[in-house]
Backbone as numpy.savetxt, mean C-alpha at the origin, in Angstrom:
# Nx Ny Nz CAx CAy CAz Cx Cy Cz
-11.54 -5.65 -38.57 -12.22 -4.31 -38.64 -11.55 -3.25 -38.48
-12.13 -2.12 -38.86 -11.18 -0.49 -38.71 -10.29 -0.64 -37.52
-9.50 0.12 -37.32 -8.84 0.67 -36.23 -8.91 2.30 -36.02
-7.93 2.33 -34.78 -7.90 3.92 -34.90 -6.42 3.89 -33.90
-5.23 4.90 -34.60 -4.04 5.10 -33.93 -4.09 6.19 -33.07
-3.62 6.03 -32.04 -3.14 7.19 -31.36 -1.90 7.65 -30.42
-1.30 8.32 -30.32 0.14 8.38 -29.81 0.15 9.86 -28.80
1.30 9.30 -28.22 1.67 10.97 -27.58 2.97 10.85 -27.00
3.42 11.93 -26.81 4.97 12.11 -26.27 4.88 12.91 -24.83
5.06 12.60 -23.99 5.28 13.07 -22.52 6.71 13.25 -21.76
7.02 14.08 -21.39 8.42 14.40 -20.56 8.17 14.89 -19.12
9.10 14.35 -18.31 9.11 14.90 -16.88 10.11 15.09 -15.90
10.52 16.10 -15.20 11.63 16.19 -14.26 11.63 15.56 -13.04
12.19 14.88 -12.56 11.64 14.28 -11.24 13.08 14.23 -10.29
13.38 15.46 -9.53 14.33 16.12 -8.64 14.17 14.98 -7.38
15.40 15.10 -6.74 15.14 14.40 -5.40 16.58 14.99 -4.38
16.28 15.49 -3.29 16.77 16.24 -2.53 16.58 15.45 -0.94
18.12 15.02 -0.53 18.13 14.54 1.10 19.25 15.20 1.81
18.75 15.23 2.89 19.81 16.08 4.21 19.63 15.34 5.43
20.84 14.60 5.65 20.88 14.22 6.89 21.69 14.99 8.01
21.40 14.93 9.39 22.21 15.83 10.17 22.34 14.74 11.72
23.59 14.45 11.70 24.30 13.38 12.71 23.93 14.05 13.78
23.16 13.92 14.61 23.30 14.62 16.05 24.30 13.98 16.95
24.43 12.45 17.08 25.18 11.81 17.67 25.67 10.70 16.92
26.22 9.56 17.40 26.60 8.57 17.04 25.26 7.23 16.47
24.78 7.75 17.29 22.80 6.95 17.43 21.94 7.91 17.02
22.02 9.14 16.74 20.68 9.64 16.80 20.90 10.53 15.05
20.15 10.23 14.41 20.17 10.75 12.62 18.68 11.87 12.48
18.93 12.94 11.97 17.75 13.79 12.01 17.97 13.88 10.25
16.53 13.78 9.45 16.53 13.73 7.99 15.79 14.69 7.75
15.85 14.91 6.56 14.63 15.35 5.40 14.73 15.06 4.05
13.73 14.74 3.52 13.45 14.65 1.98 12.11 15.21 1.09
13.18 15.52 -0.01 11.97 15.97 -1.23 12.42 15.50 -2.49
11.20 14.72 -3.03 11.33 14.03 -4.32 10.11 14.53 -5.29
10.36 14.11 -6.45 9.25 14.50 -7.35 8.91 13.31 -8.29
7.81 12.49 -7.94 7.42 11.44 -8.79 6.86 11.99 -10.06
6.72 10.97 -11.02 5.78 11.10 -12.49 5.53 9.96 -13.11
4.38 10.02 -13.49 3.49 8.95 -14.25 3.02 9.21 -15.36
3.72 8.86 -16.52 3.22 9.44 -17.62 1.61 8.97 -18.20
1.34 10.06 -19.08 0.08 9.80 -19.45 -0.07 8.50 -20.40
-1.60 8.27 -20.93 -1.59 7.08 -21.75 -3.00 7.06 -22.37
-3.70 6.01 -23.02 -4.70 5.77 -23.44 -5.27 4.39 -22.89
-6.57 4.47 -23.13 -7.40 3.78 -22.63 -8.35 2.85 -24.05
-8.24 2.04 -24.20 -8.98 1.58 -25.59 -10.20 0.88 -24.96
-11.54 1.24 -25.70 -12.66 0.97 -25.46 -13.49 0.23 -26.12
-13.37 -1.16 -26.07 -13.91 -1.83 -27.06 -15.26 -2.32 -27.62
-15.81 -1.03 -27.36 -17.42 -0.83 -27.65 -17.49 0.03 -28.81
-18.37 -0.91 -29.89 -18.51 0.17 -31.09 -19.87 0.41 -31.41
-20.18 2.02 -31.26 -21.61 2.25 -31.45 -22.36 1.61 -32.44
-21.80 0.72 -33.64 -22.23 -0.13 -34.63 -21.51 -0.79 -34.83
-21.29 -1.72 -35.84 -20.60 -2.78 -36.07 -19.40 -2.69 -36.67
-19.58 -1.43 -37.55 -18.12 -1.07 -38.24 -17.81 0.07 -37.72
-17.73 0.48 -36.64 -17.20 1.83 -36.07 -15.65 1.30 -35.25
-15.02 2.10 -35.55 -13.39 1.47 -34.59 -13.92 1.88 -32.94
-12.87 1.23 -32.22 -13.18 1.32 -30.81 -12.49 2.53 -30.70
-13.26 3.01 -29.78 -12.88 4.80 -29.09 -11.63 4.80 -27.86
-11.15 5.69 -28.25 -9.89 6.03 -27.16 -9.91 6.65 -26.32
-9.69 6.65 -24.94 -9.56 7.67 -23.93 -8.28 8.21 -23.85
-7.64 9.65 -23.67 -6.48 9.71 -23.52 -6.64 10.45 -21.87
-5.23 10.46 -21.26 -5.14 10.93 -19.88 -3.89 11.35 -19.97
-3.91 12.54 -18.85 -2.84 12.91 -19.10 -1.64 12.64 -17.80
-0.26 13.02 -17.81 0.54 12.85 -16.57 0.35 13.02 -15.34
0.31 12.25 -14.40 0.67 12.71 -12.86 1.58 13.04 -12.44
1.86 13.89 -11.42 2.98 14.25 -10.74 2.61 14.27 -9.55
3.58 13.51 -8.59 3.48 13.90 -7.02 5.06 14.26 -6.38
4.98 15.18 -5.47 5.41 15.87 -4.80 5.95 15.04 -3.39
6.76 14.84 -2.93 6.86 13.63 -1.61 7.90 14.66 -0.53
7.55 15.50 0.33 8.22 15.49 1.64 8.38 14.87 2.96
9.25 15.03 3.37 9.00 14.04 5.13 10.39 14.27 5.74
10.13 14.61 6.77 11.10 14.95 8.15 11.01 14.18 9.16
11.99 13.51 9.37 12.05 12.37 10.74 13.44 12.33 11.28
13.60 11.46 12.10 14.71 10.89 13.30 14.56 9.70 13.04
15.58 8.97 13.06 15.91 7.59 13.59 17.37 7.37 14.13
17.06 6.33 15.31 18.09 6.35 16.43 18.25 4.84 17.32
19.30 4.69 17.62 18.94 3.41 18.29 20.16 3.68 19.59
19.52 2.69 20.18 20.65 2.35 21.68 20.62 1.24 21.88
21.43 0.80 23.10 21.44 -0.66 23.27 20.02 -1.39 23.43
19.65 -2.07 22.74 18.47 -3.01 22.74 17.26 -2.11 22.36
17.65 -1.39 21.25 16.37 -0.63 21.27 16.68 0.50 20.07
15.69 0.09 18.65 15.98 0.88 17.52 14.35 1.72 17.19
14.31 2.89 16.84 13.12 3.72 16.72 13.54 4.84 15.62
12.12 5.06 14.90 12.10 6.28 13.85 10.71 6.34 13.90
10.66 7.79 13.63 9.63 8.53 13.36 9.60 9.81 12.53
8.59 10.11 11.83 8.68 11.00 10.64 7.10 11.46 10.20
7.28 12.56 9.96 5.98 13.22 9.67 6.39 13.88 8.07
5.00 13.18 6.94 5.47 13.23 5.76 3.94 14.07 5.21
4.16 14.78 3.83 3.46 15.38 3.08 3.96 15.36 1.55
2.49 14.60 0.91 2.40 14.46 -0.41 1.86 15.23 -1.10
1.92 15.80 -2.37 0.76 16.22 -3.00 1.16 16.03 -4.39
-0.44 15.70 -4.91 -0.64 14.97 -6.04 -1.58 16.20 -7.13
-0.91 15.81 -8.43 -1.36 16.62 -9.86 -1.92 15.87 -10.77
-2.95 16.24 -11.27 -3.49 15.65 -12.16 -3.58 13.95 -12.00
-3.91 13.41 -10.75 -4.01 12.20 -9.95 -4.96 11.22 -10.96
-4.13 10.39 -11.62 -4.75 9.47 -12.46 -5.47 8.36 -11.46
-6.89 8.31 -11.61 -7.88 7.49 -11.14 -8.69 6.32 -12.06
-8.21 4.98 -11.94 -8.84 4.24 -12.73 -10.20 3.53 -12.20
-11.09 3.27 -12.78 -12.01 2.69 -12.29 -13.37 1.96 -13.26
-14.22 1.08 -13.08 -14.84 0.57 -13.76 -16.23 0.97 -14.09
-16.47 1.32 -15.14 -17.58 2.14 -15.38 -18.48 1.27 -16.94
-19.18 1.07 -16.33 -20.26 0.33 -17.50 -19.56 -0.99 -17.84
-19.24 -1.36 -16.66 -18.28 -2.92 -16.88 -17.10 -2.82 -18.01
-16.58 -1.48 -18.08 -15.20 -1.31 -18.85 -14.08 -0.55 -17.78
-12.82 -0.66 -17.46 -11.86 0.04 -16.87 -11.81 1.18 -17.58
-11.81 2.41 -17.23 -11.41 3.45 -17.62 -10.91 4.22 -16.46
-9.53 5.19 -17.03 -8.57 5.90 -16.48 -8.75 7.71 -16.78
-9.21 8.10 -15.57 -8.85 9.56 -15.79 -8.35 10.53 -15.16
-8.00 11.87 -14.94 -7.37 13.02 -14.60 -8.02 13.55 -13.46
-8.26 13.38 -12.22 -8.96 13.62 -11.29 -8.45 14.66 -10.29
-7.88 15.88 -11.48 -7.25 17.23 -10.54 -6.12 16.89 -9.39
-6.49 17.48 -8.14 -5.30 17.61 -7.34 -5.43 16.89 -5.89
-4.81 15.99 -5.23 -5.08 15.63 -4.02 -3.90 15.35 -2.89
-4.08 15.12 -1.97 -2.94 15.43 -0.70 -2.97 13.74 0.03
-1.91 13.49 0.58 -1.45 12.81 1.64 -0.72 13.13 2.90
-0.55 13.25 3.56 -0.21 13.76 4.97 -0.26 12.92 6.45
0.49 12.58 6.74 0.23 12.25 8.20 1.51 12.13 9.19
1.55 10.64 9.84 2.76 10.68 10.76 2.90 8.77 10.74
4.35 8.74 10.65 4.75 7.09 11.19 5.59 7.14 11.81
5.61 6.16 12.78 6.88 5.74 13.85 7.12 4.15 13.90
7.94 3.74 14.20 8.36 2.11 14.54 9.31 2.57 15.41
9.23 1.03 16.42 10.44 0.92 17.74 10.42 -0.52 17.43
11.77 -1.03 17.70 12.29 -2.45 18.11 12.96 -2.60 19.43
12.46 -3.23 20.22 13.07 -3.56 21.34 13.66 -5.01 21.42
14.62 -5.18 21.90 15.53 -6.55 22.54 16.03 -6.74 23.68
15.18 -6.83 24.61 15.34 -7.03 25.69 16.45 -8.11 26.41
16.36 -8.77 24.97 17.64 -10.11 25.71 17.78 -10.86 24.17
18.90 -11.45 24.08 18.94 -12.57 22.77 18.05 -13.70 22.48
16.94 -13.66 23.03 16.00 -14.70 22.95 14.61 -13.53 22.52
14.25 -12.50 22.93 13.25 -11.75 22.88 13.50 -10.44 21.95
12.06 -10.05 21.06 12.41 -9.03 20.24 11.23 -8.71 19.97
10.64 -7.21 20.55 9.32 -6.65 20.38 9.09 -5.68 19.47
8.75 -5.46 17.87 8.53 -4.49 16.97 7.15 -3.94 16.86
7.03 -2.60 16.83 5.55 -2.10 16.58 5.89 -1.19 15.38
4.72 -0.69 14.52 4.76 0.74 13.89 3.27 1.21 13.98
3.13 2.15 13.41 1.93 3.03 13.41 1.73 4.11 12.79
0.72 4.13 11.74 0.84 5.10 10.77 -0.50 5.64 10.79
-0.58 7.07 10.44 -1.72 8.13 10.78 -1.49 8.54 9.13
-2.60 8.37 8.06 -2.95 9.12 6.77 -4.07 9.66 6.88
-3.99 10.99 6.39 -4.73 11.89 5.82 -4.98 12.05 4.26
-5.27 11.37 3.72 -5.37 11.20 2.09 -6.80 11.58 1.31
-6.73 12.85 0.81 -8.38 13.12 0.63 -7.70 14.24 -0.68
-8.80 14.61 -1.77 -8.60 15.47 -2.84 -8.63 16.48 -2.20
-8.19 17.87 -3.05 -8.33 18.77 -2.74 -9.12 20.00 -3.59
-9.39 19.42 -4.75 -10.01 20.04 -5.97 -10.37 19.32 -7.11
-10.98 20.09 -8.01 -11.12 18.89 -9.27 -12.60 18.18 -9.08
-13.00 17.24 -10.07 -14.03 16.46 -9.98 -13.61 15.07 -10.62
-14.20 14.15 -10.23 -14.04 12.76 -10.43 -15.05 12.80 -11.71
-14.40 12.36 -12.84 -15.34 12.68 -14.62 -15.59 10.88 -14.72
-15.28 10.03 -13.80 -15.71 8.93 -14.27 -17.47 8.25 -14.30
-17.83 8.20 -15.26 -19.43 7.85 -15.34 -19.99 8.97 -16.12
-21.15 9.05 -16.04 -21.93 10.21 -16.95 -22.22 11.25 -16.05
-22.24 11.37 -14.63 -22.60 12.26 -13.89 -21.11 12.73 -13.08
-20.46 13.74 -13.54 -19.10 13.96 -12.76 -19.25 14.47 -11.43
-18.45 14.08 -10.34 -19.20 14.71 -8.87 -17.92 15.33 -8.63
-18.44 17.06 -7.68 -16.54 17.31 -7.10 -16.04 16.44 -6.39
-14.98 16.90 -6.39 -13.84 15.73 -5.59 -13.43 16.16 -4.42
-13.62 17.54 -3.97 -12.86 18.04 -2.97 -13.44 17.51 -1.57
-12.55 16.71 -0.63 -12.60 16.33 0.71 -13.16 15.05 0.61
-13.18 14.28 -0.41 -13.11 12.96 -0.89 -12.03 12.11 -0.35
-12.15 10.91 0.54 -10.93 10.35 0.38 -10.67 9.17 -0.93
-8.97 9.50 -0.88 -8.53 8.66 -1.98 -8.94 7.26 -1.62
-8.92 6.19 -2.60 -9.17 4.51 -2.06 -7.78 4.02 -2.01
-8.61 3.02 -0.64 -7.48 1.92 -0.28 -6.18 2.70 0.48
-7.27 3.78 1.33 -5.86 4.68 1.97 -6.40 5.02 3.49
-6.43 3.90 4.10 -6.90 3.96 5.19 -6.17 4.78 6.25
-7.24 5.62 7.10 -6.90 6.53 8.12 -5.64 6.09 9.38
-5.54 4.66 9.59 -4.73 4.26 10.49 -4.48 2.56 10.19
-3.10 2.50 10.32 -2.69 0.88 10.36 -1.61 1.05 11.47
-1.40 -0.47 12.28 -0.61 -0.42 13.25 -0.50 -1.75 13.06
0.66 -2.24 13.64 1.35 -3.44 13.51 2.11 -4.04 15.00
1.86 -5.04 15.56 2.99 -5.73 16.91 3.00 -6.95 16.40
4.78 -7.13 16.73 4.82 -8.24 16.78 6.06 -8.47 17.42
6.06 -10.31 17.99 6.39 -10.84 19.30 7.66 -11.50 18.23
8.89 -11.55 18.75 9.41 -12.88 18.02 10.36 -13.43 19.11
10.22 -14.45 19.60 10.92 -15.51 20.30 12.36 -16.56 19.75
13.08 -16.61 19.92 14.33 -17.09 19.21 14.72 -18.64 20.38
14.25 -19.62 20.05 14.73 -20.85 20.77 15.85 -21.56 20.29
17.09 -21.24 21.02 18.37 -22.07 20.40 17.84 -23.60 20.45
18.40 -24.54 19.37 18.21 -25.71 19.36 19.37 -26.52 19.22
20.11 -25.99 20.11 21.59 -26.45 19.64 22.18 -26.47 18.60
22.46 -28.10 17.55 23.11 -28.34 16.71 22.01 -28.07 15.87
20.69 -28.08 15.94 20.20 -28.16 15.03 19.89 -26.75 14.38
20.06 -25.92 15.42 20.15 -24.38 14.99 19.30 -23.73 16.11
18.08 -22.72 15.25 17.13 -22.08 16.00 15.83 -21.92 15.66
14.97 -22.25 16.63 13.37 -21.80 16.15 13.06 -20.46 16.80
12.45 -20.09 15.82 11.91 -18.57 15.60 10.46 -18.89 15.42
9.59 -18.18 16.31 8.00 -18.26 16.45 7.77 -16.35 16.77
6.91 -16.18 15.68 6.64 -14.79 15.19 5.24 -14.45 15.20
4.38 -14.39 16.10 2.85 -13.85 15.92 3.00 -12.45 15.78
2.29 -12.06 14.69 2.20 -10.85 14.27 0.59 -10.34 14.11
0.58 -9.24 15.17 -1.31 -8.63 15.28 -1.03 -7.35 14.36
-2.43 -7.23 12.94 -2.35 -6.15 12.29 -3.60 -5.53 12.57
-3.67 -4.18 12.21 -4.79 -3.56 12.68 -4.69 -2.31 11.51
-6.20 -2.62 10.63 -6.31 -1.62 9.78 -7.76 -1.07 10.14
-7.82 0.69 9.96 -9.09 1.10 9.79 -9.89 1.13 8.52
-11.44 1.16 8.87 -12.03 1.14 7.20 -11.37 2.22 6.53
-11.42 1.82 4.49 -11.16 2.61 4.00 -11.97 2.48 2.75
-11.93 3.18 1.88 -12.80 3.66 0.67 -12.54 2.96 -0.42
-13.01 2.10 -1.07 -13.14 1.20 -2.31 -13.80 1.66 -3.42
-14.05 2.89 -3.50 -14.93 3.21 -4.58 -14.57 4.96 -4.19
-13.95 5.93 -5.81 -13.56 7.22 -5.70 -14.71 7.61 -5.27
-15.99 7.82 -5.38 -17.06 8.62 -5.21 -17.30 8.28 -3.37
-16.61 7.55 -2.81 -16.57 7.29 -1.49 -18.31 6.81 -1.24
-18.63 5.79 -2.29 -20.30 5.21 -1.74 -19.65 4.59 -0.43
-21.00 4.68 0.42 -20.97 3.83 1.53 -20.85 2.43 1.33
-21.63 2.04 0.18 -21.65 0.69 0.14 -20.69 -0.27 -0.54
-19.50 0.89 -0.51 -18.46 0.33 -1.71 -17.15 0.28 -0.43
-17.27 0.09 0.62 -16.45 0.23 1.74 -15.73 -0.65 2.53
-14.66 -0.64 2.95 -13.93 -1.81 3.83 -13.60 -1.14 4.96
-14.56 -2.15 6.09 -14.61 -1.49 7.34 -13.35 -2.12 7.93
-12.84 -1.67 9.16 -11.89 -1.66 9.85 -11.86 -3.57 10.43
-10.67 -3.77 11.00 -10.55 -4.93 10.77 -8.94 -5.14 11.92
-9.08 -6.42 12.51 -7.69 -6.86 13.20 -7.53 -8.10 13.01
-6.10 -8.71 12.55 -5.78 -9.73 11.99 -4.82 -10.35 12.82
-4.69 -11.27 12.94 -3.40 -12.55 13.65 -2.79 -13.10 12.86
-1.45 -12.92 12.26 -1.02 -14.05 11.42 0.09 -14.29 12.20
1.11 -15.54 11.45 2.23 -16.11 12.54 3.44 -16.72 11.69
4.45 -16.51 11.89 5.27 -17.89 11.44 6.16 -18.44 12.09
6.69 -19.24 12.30 6.96 -20.34 12.89 8.46 -21.06 12.10
9.69 -20.34 12.34 10.81 -21.12 11.30 11.85 -21.62 11.97
12.37 -22.60 11.42 13.72 -23.13 11.82 14.98 -22.78 10.81
15.96 -22.40 11.55 17.01 -21.78 10.77 18.25 -22.29 10.93
19.14 -23.18 10.55 20.34 -23.79 11.07 21.40 -22.97 11.46
22.17 -23.48 12.05 23.56 -22.82 12.70 24.21 -22.32 11.25
24.20 -23.03 10.43 25.12 -22.37 8.93 24.13 -21.48 8.42
23.27 -21.05 8.61 22.11 -19.77 8.17 22.06 -20.13 6.40
22.36 -21.31 5.91 22.34 -21.54 4.53 20.87 -21.80 3.95
19.93 -22.00 4.78 18.64 -22.24 4.58 17.99 -21.78 5.82
16.27 -21.89 5.28 15.51 -21.82 6.43 14.24 -22.52 5.82
13.88 -22.74 6.98 11.93 -23.75 6.89 11.14 -23.06 7.64
9.92 -23.02 7.04 9.01 -21.86 7.86 7.38 -22.70 7.42
7.00 -22.23 8.59 5.24 -23.05 8.43 4.47 -21.23 8.93
3.85 -20.81 7.65 3.43 -19.65 8.04 1.67 -19.90 7.90
1.06 -18.91 8.87 -0.04 -19.16 9.46 -0.99 -17.45 8.91
-2.06 -17.30 8.06 -2.47 -16.03 7.94 -3.92 -16.03 8.03
-4.22 -15.00 9.08 -5.74 -14.83 9.22 -6.07 -15.69 10.29
-5.49 -16.06 11.29 -5.58 -16.70 12.53 -6.90 -16.64 13.25
-7.36 -15.51 13.67 -8.43 -15.44 13.97 -9.42 -15.55 12.81
-9.71 -16.08 11.89 -10.78 -15.85 11.03 -11.54 -14.73 10.61
-10.62 -13.39 10.40 -11.76 -12.39 9.71 -12.27 -12.70 8.87
-13.53 -12.62 8.69 -13.92 -13.38 7.39 -14.78 -11.75 6.43
-14.21 -10.58 6.54 -14.89 -9.83 6.28 -13.77 -8.18 5.30
-12.83 -9.11 4.88 -11.85 -8.72 4.62 -11.90 -8.61 2.90
-12.04 -7.32 2.00 -12.19 -7.14 0.73 -11.41 -7.45 -0.23
-11.30 -7.61 -1.12 -10.04 -7.78 -2.18 -10.55 -7.00 -3.08
-11.69 -6.66 -3.58 -11.89 -5.44 -4.50 -13.25 -5.83 -4.44
-14.01 -4.45 -4.93 -15.50 -4.23 -4.74 -15.76 -3.40 -6.14
-16.74 -3.29 -6.30 -17.03 -2.50 -7.83 -18.96 -2.92 -7.87
-19.18 -1.84 -8.60 -20.43 -1.89 -9.25 -20.18 -2.01 -10.62
-20.53 -2.96 -11.49 -20.39 -3.29 -12.61 -21.44 -2.42 -13.71
-22.47 -2.71 -13.59 -23.21 -2.30 -14.83 -24.45 -1.65 -13.86
-23.96 -0.92 -12.73 -25.29 -0.11 -11.95 -26.30 -1.12 -11.16
-26.07 -2.36 -10.89 -27.09 -3.04 -10.11 -26.83 -3.44 -8.95
-25.79 -2.41 -8.53 -25.25 -2.37 -7.11 -24.00 -3.37 -6.61
-23.22 -3.36 -5.54 -21.97 -3.19 -5.05 -21.75 -4.86 -5.46
-20.46 -5.31 -6.00 -20.13 -6.77 -6.00 -18.72 -6.43 -5.43
-19.07 -7.80 -4.38 -17.61 -7.64 -3.16 -17.00 -8.95 -3.83
-15.40 -9.10 -3.78 -14.93 -10.22 -3.87 -14.07 -10.29 -2.36
-14.22 -11.57 -1.58 -13.52 -11.40 0.06 -12.75 -12.23 -0.42
-11.81 -11.70 0.37 -10.61 -12.86 1.01 -10.69 -13.87 1.70
-10.30 -15.29 2.09 -10.94 -16.55 2.27 -10.99 -15.82 4.16
-12.08 -16.60 4.48 -12.31 -16.06 5.75 -11.64 -16.95 7.14
-11.32 -18.18 6.18 -10.82 -18.96 7.56 -9.10 -18.84 7.60
-8.36 -19.36 8.52 -7.15 -19.12 8.33 -6.28 -19.93 7.21
-5.38 -19.28 6.67 -4.74 -19.94 5.71 -2.97 -20.42 5.97
-2.52 -21.62 5.71 -1.08 -22.16 6.27 -0.72 -22.35 5.09
0.60 -21.95 4.79 1.93 -22.18 3.41 3.06 -22.68 4.25
3.73 -23.56 3.52 5.11 -24.33 4.01 5.78 -23.20 3.24
7.21 -22.68 3.36 8.07 -22.00 2.61 9.40 -22.66 2.82
10.28 -22.82 1.95 11.86 -23.32 2.06 12.54 -22.22 1.27
13.39 -21.62 1.94 14.43 -20.97 1.43 15.96 -21.83 1.45
16.75 -20.98 0.43 17.86 -21.47 0.31 19.06 -20.07 -0.20
20.03 -20.06 0.34 21.11 -19.21 0.32 22.26 -19.57 -0.40
22.42 -18.77 -1.60 23.65 -19.15 -2.45 24.74 -18.29 -2.24
26.22 -18.60 -2.22 27.25 -17.49 -2.34 27.85 -17.68 -0.81
27.47 -17.81 0.14 27.51 -17.08 1.10 28.33 -18.21 2.35
29.46 -17.66 3.56 30.73 -18.16 3.22 29.56 -19.15 4.91
């Protein structure tokens, strides 16, 4: 059948600046700035108004993002820590969604992501290590409109998709010496995530609720360190409402694809080459 050709040429400059101040041998302060760039492109919509018409093409512009963060990293005997505040600014954000069962990409004006993140690891002895991290994220549109679909809506104030406001992890690792067999490591991990939007228009019926999940890893590492064998368990608490994806394909209501609600187990084997 007949076809349609489309081409474009995009260029961008992506500078990066990093500054570090060493307060002491155990404490560093830092500041970073970087610009990211994503080229524009085309969506090819394989829907013809008539049998002989060519597929239509939808072009979208490049996306740019400026990222800044300021933080501290340090360590003392048995303790490592870090904390930072960050601010990201996006222009001509590329937004993908499914409209009338067809994947489309549009530029959704400007948006920001700002927040705080911190992490700490404490090793009170050779046998125990406790680590945790926390992130707060405010990610919203600043201006423009979401033009996906037949009725564009104002974007200002809407949250970006898949951007939970809070996430936190807590892990405890116990290392048990087994003599000539090596070391047995037992590491349960508790993960928390607040609710997040799954639809650009922030539809209440296309949203992931907050949840807490428990994972664990039990591994055997020989004295040589050449290999390791691990049993990994995911979602041991059986959370049954974790959404993999959600969409309203043809306007008939939300359709969800959930991750398995029962625990999942897998066996992993790793081997290291070229080490003494």
